[in-house]
C-alpha positions as a Markdown table, in Angstrom:
| # | Residue | x | y | z |
|---|---|---|---|---|
| 1 | Unk | 0.5 | 8.9 | 31.6 |
| 2 | Unk | 4.1 | 7.9 | 31.7 |
| 3 | Unk | 3.1 | 4.4 | 30.5 |
| 4 | Unk | 1.3 | 5.7 | 27.5 |
| 5 | Unk | 4.2 | 7.9 | 26.5 |
| 6 | Unk | 6.5 | 5.0 | 26.6 |
| 7 | Unk | 4.2 | 2.9 | 24.5 |
| 8 | Unk | 3.9 | 5.6 | 21.9 |
| 9 | Unk | 7.6 | 5.9 | 21.7 |
| 10 | Unk | 7.9 | 2.1 | 21.0 |
| 11 | Unk | 5.2 | 2.4 | 18.3 |
| 12 | Unk | 7.0 | 5.3 | 16.7 |
| 13 | Unk | 10.2 | 3.3 | 16.3 |
| 14 | Unk | 8.2 | 0.4 | 14.8 |
| 15 | Unk | 6.3 | 2.7 | 12.4 |
| 16 | Unk | 9.6 | 4.2 | 11.1 |
| 17 | Unk | 11.2 | 0.8 | 10.8 |
| 18 | Unk | 8.2 | -0.4 | 8.8 |
| 19 | Unk | 8.3 | 2.6 | 6.6 |
| 20 | Unk | 12.2 | 2.6 | 4.6 |
| 21 | Unk | -21.3 | 3.9 | 16.6 |
| 22 | Unk | -24.1 | 4.0 | 15.5 |
| 23 | Unk | -26.2 | 6.6 | 17.5 |
| 24 | Unk | -28.9 | 5.5 | 19.9 |
| 25 | Unk | -32.5 | 5.4 | 18.7 |
| 26 | Unk | -34.8 | 8.2 | 19.9 |
| 27 | Unk | -38.0 | 7.3 | 21.9 |
| 28 | Unk | -41.3 | 7.4 | 20.2 |
| 29 | Unk | -43.1 | 10.7 | 20.5 |
| 30 | Unk | -46.5 | 10.9 | 22.2 |
| 31 | Unk | -49.6 | 12.4 | 20.6 |
| 32 | Unk | -49.0 | 15.8 | 22.1 |
| 33 | Unk | -45.5 | 15.9 | 20.7 |
| 34 | Unk | -46.7 | 14.8 | 17.3 |
| 35 | Unk | -49.0 | 17.9 | 17.2 |
| 36 | Unk | -46.1 | 20.2 | 17.9 |
| 37 | Unk | -45.2 | 22.3 | 14.9 |
| 38 | Unk | -42.1 | 21.5 | 12.9 |
| 39 | Unk | -40.6 | 24.9 | 13.5 |
| 40 | Unk | -40.6 | 24.3 | 17.3 |
| 41 | Unk | -39.3 | 20.7 | 17.1 |
| 42 | Unk | -35.6 | 20.2 | 17.7 |
| 43 | Unk | -33.4 | 19.2 | 14.7 |
| 44 | Unk | -32.8 | 15.5 | 14.5 |
| 45 | Unk | -29.3 | 14.3 | 15.7 |
| 46 | Unk | -26.8 | 13.7 | 12.9 |
| 47 | Unk | -25.4 | 10.2 | 12.9 |
| 48 | Unk | -22.0 | 11.2 | 11.4 |
| 49 | Unk | -20.6 | 7.7 | 11.4 |
| 50 | Unk | -23.6 | 6.4 | 9.4 |
| 51 | Unk | -23.2 | 9.3 | 6.9 |
| 52 | Unk | -19.6 | 8.5 | 6.4 |
| 53 | Unk | -20.3 | 4.8 | 5.9 |
| 54 | Unk | -23.0 | 5.6 | 3.3 |
| 55 | Unk | -20.6 | 8.0 | 1.5 |
| 56 | Unk | -17.9 | 5.2 | 1.4 |
| 57 | Unk | -20.4 | 2.8 | -0.1 |
| 58 | Unk | -21.6 | 5.3 | -2.7 |
| 59 | Unk | -18.1 | 6.3 | -3.6 |
| 60 | Unk | -17.0 | 2.7 | -4.2 |
| 61 | Unk | -19.7 | 2.6 | -6.9 |
| 62 | Unk | -18.3 | 5.6 | -8.7 |
| 63 | Unk | -15.2 | 6.8 | -10.6 |
| 64 | Unk | -12.6 | 9.4 | -9.7 |
| 65 | Unk | -9.3 | 11.0 | -10.4 |
| 66 | Unk | -6.9 | 10.0 | -7.5 |
| 67 | Unk | -4.2 | 12.2 | -5.9 |
| 68 | Unk | -2.8 | 10.7 | -2.7 |
| 69 | Unk | 0.2 | 12.0 | -0.8 |
| 70 | Unk | 1.6 | 10.0 | 2.1 |
| 71 | Unk | 4.3 | 11.7 | 4.1 |
| 72 | Unk | 6.5 | 10.0 | 6.7 |
| 73 | Unk | 8.6 | 12.1 | 9.0 |
| 74 | Unk | 10.7 | 11.4 | 12.1 |
| 75 | Unk | 14.2 | 10.4 | 13.3 |
| 76 | Unk | 15.8 | 12.3 | 10.6 |
| 77 | Unk | 13.7 | 11.0 | 7.8 |
| 78 | Unk | 11.2 | 12.9 | 5.6 |
| 79 | Unk | 9.8 | 11.1 | 2.6 |
| 80 | Unk | 6.7 | 11.6 | 0.5 |
| 81 | Unk | 4.9 | 8.9 | -1.6 |
| 82 | Unk | 2.7 | 10.3 | -4.4 |
| 83 | Unk | -0.1 | 8.3 | -6.0 |
| 84 | Unk | -1.9 | 9.7 | -9.0 |
| 85 | Unk | -4.2 | 8.3 | -11.6 |
| 86 | Unk | -7.8 | 7.3 | -12.5 |
| 87 | Unk | -10.0 | 4.7 | -11.0 |
| 88 | Unk | -13.3 | 3.1 | -11.8 |
| 89 | Unk | -14.1 | 1.6 | -8.5 |
| 90 | Unk | -17.4 | -0.1 | -9.5 |
| 91 | Unk | -15.5 | -1.9 | -12.3 |
| 92 | Unk | -12.4 | -2.6 | -10.2 |
| 93 | Unk | -10.1 | -1.0 | -12.8 |
| 94 | Unk | -7.6 | 1.7 | -12.5 |
| 95 | Unk | -4.2 | 3.1 | -13.6 |
| 96 | Unk | -1.8 | 4.7 | -11.1 |
| 97 | Unk | 1.6 | 6.4 | -11.3 |
| 98 | Unk | 3.5 | 6.2 | -8.0 |
| 99 | Unk | 6.6 | 8.0 | -7.0 |
| 100 | Unk | 8.8 | 8.1 | -3.8 |
| 101 | Unk | 11.2 | 10.9 | -3.0 |
| 102 | Unk | 12.7 | 12.8 | -0.1 |
| 103 | Unk | 10.2 | 15.6 | 0.6 |
| 104 | Unk | 11.1 | 18.8 | -1.1 |
| 105 | Unk | 13.3 | 17.3 | -3.8 |
| 106 | Unk | 12.6 | 17.6 | -7.6 |
| 107 | Unk | 10.5 | 15.1 | -9.5 |
| 108 | Unk | 13.6 | 13.9 | -11.3 |
| 109 | Unk | 14.9 | 12.6 | -8.0 |
| 110 | Unk | 11.8 | 10.5 | -7.4 |
| 111 | Unk | 11.7 | 6.7 | -7.8 |
| 112 | Unk | 8.7 | 5.8 | -10.1 |
| 113 | Unk | 6.3 | 2.9 | -10.2 |
| 114 | Unk | 3.5 | 2.1 | -12.7 |
| 115 | Unk | 0.4 | 0.2 | -11.6 |
| 116 | Unk | -2.7 | -1.2 | -13.4 |
| 117 | Unk | -5.6 | -2.6 | -11.5 |
| 118 | Unk | -7.8 | -5.1 | -13.4 |
| 119 | Unk | -10.4 | -7.0 | -11.4 |
| 120 | Unk | -8.6 | -9.1 | -8.8 |
| 121 | Unk | -5.1 | -8.6 | -10.3 |
| 122 | Unk | -2.7 | -5.7 | -10.0 |
| 123 | Unk | 0.1 | -5.3 | -12.5 |
| 124 | Unk | 3.2 | -3.2 | -11.6 |
| 125 | Unk | 6.6 | -2.3 | -12.9 |
| 126 | Unk | 9.5 | 0.0 | -12.1 |
| 127 | Unk | 10.2 | 1.8 | -15.4 |
| 128 | Unk | 13.6 | 2.9 | -14.1 |
| 129 | Unk | 14.8 | -0.2 | -12.3 |
| 130 | Unk | 18.5 | 0.0 | -11.5 |
| 131 | Unk | 19.2 | -3.5 | -12.5 |
| 132 | Unk | 17.6 | -3.0 | -15.9 |
| 133 | Unk | 14.6 | -5.2 | -15.3 |
| 134 | Unk | 11.6 | -3.1 | -16.2 |
| 135 | Unk | 9.2 | -5.9 | -16.9 |
| 136 | Unk | 5.7 | -6.1 | -15.6 |
| 137 | Unk | 4.8 | -8.2 | -12.6 |
| 138 | Unk | 1.3 | -9.3 | -11.5 |
| 139 | Unk | -0.1 | -10.3 | -8.1 |
| 140 | Unk | -3.4 | -10.8 | -6.3 |
| 141 | Unk | -5.1 | -7.6 | -5.2 |
| 142 | Unk | -7.0 | -9.1 | -2.3 |
| 143 | Unk | -4.0 | -11.0 | -0.9 |
| 144 | Unk | -1.6 | -8.0 | -0.9 |
| 145 | Unk | -0.5 | -6.9 | 2.6 |
| 146 | Unk | 0.3 | -3.7 | 4.4 |
| 147 | Unk | 3.8 | -3.1 | 5.6 |
| 148 | Unk | 3.5 | 0.3 | 7.3 |
| 149 | Unk | 0.9 | 2.4 | 9.1 |
| 150 | Unk | -1.3 | 4.4 | 6.8 |
| 151 | Unk | 0.0 | 2.7 | 3.6 |
| 152 | Unk | -2.5 | 0.9 | 1.4 |
| 153 | Unk | -1.4 | -2.4 | -0.1 |
| 154 | Unk | -0.4 | -1.8 | -3.7 |
| 155 | Unk | -1.5 | 1.8 | -3.2 |
| 156 | Unk | -5.1 | 0.7 | -3.6 |
| 157 | Unk | -7.4 | 3.8 | -3.1 |
| 158 | Unk | -10.4 | 1.5 | -2.3 |
| 159 | Unk | -8.4 | 0.2 | 0.7 |
| 160 | Unk | -8.2 | 3.8 | 2.0 |
| 161 | Unk | -12.0 | 4.0 | 1.7 |
| 162 | Unk | -12.3 | 0.7 | 3.6 |
| 163 | Unk | -9.9 | 1.9 | 6.3 |
| 164 | Unk | -11.7 | 5.1 | 6.9 |
| 165 | Unk | -15.1 | 3.3 | 7.1 |
| 166 | Unk | -13.6 | 1.5 | 10.2 |
| 167 | Unk | -12.9 | 4.8 | 12.0 |
| 168 | Unk | -15.1 | 5.6 | 15.0 |
| 169 | Unk | -16.4 | 8.6 | 16.9 |
| 170 | Unk | -17.2 | 10.7 | 13.9 |
| 171 | Unk | -18.7 | 14.1 | 14.4 |
| 172 | Unk | -19.8 | 16.8 | 12.0 |
| 173 | Unk | -17.3 | 19.6 | 11.6 |
| 174 | Unk | -19.1 | 22.0 | 9.4 |
| 175 | Unk | -19.2 | 22.7 | 5.7 |
| 176 | Unk | -16.5 | 24.1 | 3.4 |
| 177 | Unk | -15.4 | 24.1 | -0.2 |
| 178 | Unk | -13.0 | 21.3 | -1.1 |
| 179 | Unk | -11.6 | 20.5 | -4.5 |
| 180 | Unk | -13.8 | 23.3 | -5.9 |
| 181 | Unk | -17.1 | 21.8 | -4.6 |
| 182 | Unk | -19.1 | 22.3 | -1.3 |
| 183 | Unk | -18.6 | 19.5 | 1.1 |
| 184 | Unk | -19.5 | 18.4 | 4.6 |
| 185 | Unk | -16.6 | 17.8 | 6.9 |
| 186 | Unk | -16.5 | 14.9 | 9.4 |
| 187 | Unk | -13.8 | 14.1 | 11.9 |
| 188 | Unk | -13.2 | 10.8 | 13.7 |
| 189 | Unk | -10.6 | 8.5 | 15.4 |
| 190 | Unk | -8.5 | 5.6 | 14.1 |
| 191 | Unk | -7.7 | 2.8 | 16.5 |
| 192 | Unk | -5.7 | -0.4 | 16.0 |
| 193 | Unk | -8.5 | -2.1 | 14.0 |
| 194 | Unk | -8.2 | 0.2 | 10.9 |
| 195 | Unk | -4.6 | 0.9 | 11.4 |
| 196 | Unk | -3.6 | -2.8 | 11.4 |
| 197 | Unk | -6.0 | -3.8 | 8.6 |
| 198 | Unk | -4.3 | -6.4 | 6.4 |
| 199 | Unk | -0.9 | -5.6 | 7.9 |
| 200 | Unk | 1.7 | -8.3 | 7.4 |
| 201 | Unk | 2.2 | -10.5 | 10.4 |
| 202 | Unk | 5.7 | -9.6 | 11.2 |
| 203 | Unk | 4.9 | -5.9 | 11.1 |
| 204 | Unk | 1.7 | -6.3 | 13.1 |
| 205 | Unk | 3.5 | -8.1 | 15.9 |
| 206 | Unk | 5.7 | -5.1 | 16.4 |
| 207 | Unk | 2.9 | -2.5 | 16.9 |
| 208 | Unk | -0.3 | -4.3 | 17.9 |
| 209 | Unk | 0.3 | -4.6 | 21.6 |
| 210 | Unk | 1.1 | -1.0 | 22.3 |
| 211 | Unk | -1.7 | 0.2 | 20.1 |
| 212 | Unk | -4.3 | -2.0 | 21.8 |
| 213 | Unk | -3.1 | -0.9 | 25.3 |
| 214 | Unk | -3.3 | 2.8 | 24.5 |
| 215 | Unk | -6.8 | 2.3 | 23.0 |
| 216 | Unk | -8.7 | 5.5 | 22.1 |
| 217 | Unk | -5.8 | 7.6 | 23.4 |
| 218 | Unk | -3.8 | 6.5 | 20.4 |
| 219 | Unk | -3.0 | 9.7 | 18.4 |
| 220 | Unk | -4.5 | 8.8 | 15.0 |
| 221 | Unk | -7.4 | 10.7 | 13.3 |
| 222 | Unk | -9.5 | 10.5 | 10.2 |
| 223 | Unk | -11.1 | 13.4 | 8.4 |
| 224 | Unk | -13.6 | 13.0 | 5.6 |
| 225 | Unk | -15.2 | 15.5 | 3.2 |
| 226 | Unk | -18.5 | 14.5 | 1.5 |
| 227 | Unk | -20.0 | 16.3 | -1.5 |
| 228 | Unk | -23.7 | 17.2 | -1.8 |
| 229 | Unk | -24.0 | 14.2 | -4.1 |
| 230 | Unk | -22.9 | 12.0 | -1.2 |
| 231 | Unk | -19.4 | 11.2 | -2.6 |
| 232 | Unk | -16.1 | 11.5 | -0.8 |
| 233 | Unk | -13.8 | 14.1 | -2.2 |
| 234 | Unk | -11.1 | 14.1 | 0.4 |
| 235 | Unk | -9.7 | 11.8 | 3.1 |
| 236 | Unk | -7.0 | 12.9 | 5.5 |
| 237 | Unk | -5.6 | 10.3 | 7.9 |
| 238 | Unk | -2.9 | 11.2 | 10.5 |
| 239 | Unk | -0.9 | 9.2 | 13.0 |
| 240 | Unk | 1.3 | 11.6 | 15.1 |
| 241 | Unk | 3.4 | 9.7 | 17.5 |
| 242 | Unk | 5.6 | 12.6 | 18.5 |
| 243 | Unk | 9.0 | 11.3 | 17.4 |
| 244 | Unk | 7.4 | 10.0 | 14.1 |
| 245 | Unk | 4.4 | 11.1 | 12.1 |
| 246 | Unk | 2.6 | 9.6 | 9.1 |
| 247 | Unk | -0.1 | 11.5 | 7.2 |
| 248 | Unk | -2.1 | 10.5 | 4.1 |
| 249 | Unk | -4.1 | 13.0 | 2.1 |
| 250 | Unk | -6.2 | 11.5 | -0.7 |
| 251 | Unk | -8.2 | 13.7 | -3.0 |
| 252 | Unk | -10.8 | 12.3 | -5.3 |
| 253 | Unk | -11.9 | 14.6 | -8.1 |
| 254 | Unk | -14.0 | 14.4 | -11.3 |
| 255 | Unk | -16.3 | 12.1 | -9.3 |
| 256 | Unk | -18.6 | 10.1 | -11.5 |
| 257 | Unk | -17.0 | 11.2 | -14.7 |
| 258 | Unk | -15.7 | 8.7 | -17.3 |
| 259 | Unk | -12.1 | 7.7 | -16.7 |
| 260 | Unk | -9.5 | 6.2 | -19.1 |
| 261 | Unk | -7.8 | 3.2 | -17.7 |
| 262 | Unk | -4.8 | 1.4 | -19.3 |
| 263 | Unk | -5.3 | -2.2 | -20.4 |
| 264 | Unk | -3.4 | -5.0 | -18.5 |
| 265 | Unk | 0.0 | -5.7 | -20.1 |
| 266 | Unk | 0.6 | -9.1 | -21.7 |
| 267 | Unk | 3.2 | -11.5 | -20.5 |
| 268 | Unk | 3.4 | -10.1 | -16.9 |
| 269 | Unk | 5.3 | -12.4 | -14.5 |
| 270 | Unk | 3.0 | -13.6 | -11.7 |
| 271 | Unk | 4.5 | -13.3 | -8.2 |
| 272 | Unk | 3.0 | -14.3 | -4.8 |
| 273 | Unk | 1.4 | -11.4 | -2.9 |
| 274 | Unk | 3.6 | -12.3 | 0.1 |
| 275 | Unk | 6.7 | -11.3 | -1.9 |
| 276 | Unk | 5.4 | -7.9 | -2.7 |
| 277 | Unk | 6.4 | -5.0 | -0.5 |
| 278 | Unk | 8.7 | -2.0 | -0.1 |
| 279 | Unk | 8.1 | 1.7 | 0.3 |
| 280 | Unk | 6.6 | 2.1 | -3.2 |
| 281 | Unk | 4.1 | -0.8 | -2.9 |
| 282 | Unk | 2.9 | -0.2 | 0.6 |
């Protein structure tokens, strides 16, 4: 127990530094069991993990309004990154407005970032860059890396879907109304595999060993809400290390409705994905 606590403490420091089953098959029933009435038969077991995976796949073929809030607290720090916009996940196109601010401060104090996703390219700019350079940049979407736990590269909402699909141990947690619609709630665990997905090498080396050693005891969870249409309307991921905590709450609304996405800017300067990072870009 003392060893685990020590490892978690090491991980917490690394996180803050980086921040500023399928179910078993049932046996075949005999003839007598087949004649038993439906009313007296036990309800089939729910494969929650499979249901979440199907919902991820279905959602990635749809459209949504995105509202994601990532909060990092610990060691005297408390910052929130907000990601809002529209996304056509089937067409791989989206427009996002990102802001970073100390939690609780006004929107005027936030540092902004604009992003446009167009196929395999992401365009981004800081409209209020201190040095006056507010020009657009572009980089490869698939090559962008993660630099902190529970941060998506380039704030990509489809990465969050991919990450939660790698969670395990999902169980059904009831039904409730979320974002104005009825939804089924599933809760699961996040281990090192989803948490380190596409993380930059230098960051990964700081946290991988303690995460792997702690294994399923690592304090990270994933909650997913799925609508009656089989689409994900909310994902909540939390990594609570005691001295540091990161949480991400992504709401997907107007699911399946047409979205308006900005066109890619002309003349954007191409930059290598390895050079893209920082608190605003994941």
